[in-house]
C-alpha positions in Angstrom: 83.3 122.5 120.5 80.3 120.3 120.3 80.0 117.2 122.7 79.9 114.7 119.6 83.0 116.3 118.1 84.8 116.1 121.4 83.9 112.5 122.0 85.1 111.7 118.5 88.5 113.3 119.5 88.7 111.4 122.8 87.8 108.1 121.4 89.9 108.3 118.2 92.7 109.6 120.3 92.7 106.8 122.8 92.3 104.2 120.1 95.1 105.7 118.3 97.5 105.7 121.1 96.5 102.1 122.0 97.1 100.9 118.5 100.4 102.9 118.1 101.7 101.3 121.4 100.6 97.8 120.4 102.4 98.2 116.9 105.4 99.6 118.6 105.5 96.4 121.0 105.1 94.1 117.7 107.9 95.7 116.3 110.0 95.3 119.5 109.2 91.7 119.7 110.5 91.3 116.4 113.9 93.1 116.8 114.2 91.3 120.2 113.8 87.9 118.5 116.2 89.0 115.5 119.0 90.2 118.1 118.6 88.2 121.1 116.6 85.0 119.7 114.0 85.5 122.5 110.7 84.2 121.6 107.7 86.3 122.6 104.0 86.2 121.2 102.7 89.0 118.9 99.4 90.5 119.3 98.0 89.8 116.0 95.5 92.2 114.4 94.7 94.3 117.6 97.3 97.1 117.0 96.2 97.6 113.3 92.5 97.2 113.9 92.6 99.9 117.0 94.6 102.3 114.7 92.4 101.7 111.7 89.3 102.3 113.9 90.8 105.5 115.3 91.4 106.6 111.8 88.0 105.8 110.6 86.5 107.6 113.8 88.6 110.7 113.4 86.9 114.0 112.9 89.7 115.2 110.6 88.5 115.0 106.9 90.5 112.9 104.6 91.9 110.6 107.2 89.6 107.5 106.7 90.9 107.1 103.3 94.0 106.0 104.6 92.4 103.7 107.2 94.0 100.6 105.5 97.5 101.7 106.0 97.9 100.6 109.8 97.0 97.0 108.8 99.9 97.0 106.4 102.2 98.8 109.0 101.4 96.4 111.9 103.5 93.5 111.8 101.1 91.3 113.7 98.6 92.0 110.9 101.2 91.5 108.1 102.5 88.1 109.5 98.9 86.9 110.2 97.9 87.7 106.6 100.9 86.2 105.2 100.0 83.0 107.2 96.4 83.1 106.0 97.3 83.3 102.3 99.7 80.5 102.6 97.6 78.1 104.7 94.3 78.7 102.6 95.6 79.8 99.2 99.0 77.9 98.6 98.0 74.6 100.6 94.7 74.3 98.9 96.3 74.9 95.6 98.7 71.8 96.6 95.9 69.8 97.4 94.6 69.8 93.8 
């Protein structure tokens, strides 16, 4: 195995583990709030972006095509996108 390929595997693996861990924590926070009404702060965008970067840098062919999926899976990204659309699009339409 060549050094650039090894570096690509190590970096994408580390980013995938970090991103997956943050996504799981975001789900745990939502489940904890639902059952116990404990409020914690989600980490918006970080888990989805780490996993997306891991998929884009992966040496496996065809993985980069699905790099947008972690942004939909991560609740931090999904809530941030919904909040953004509400704040910018919906409230701007109501001002007119």
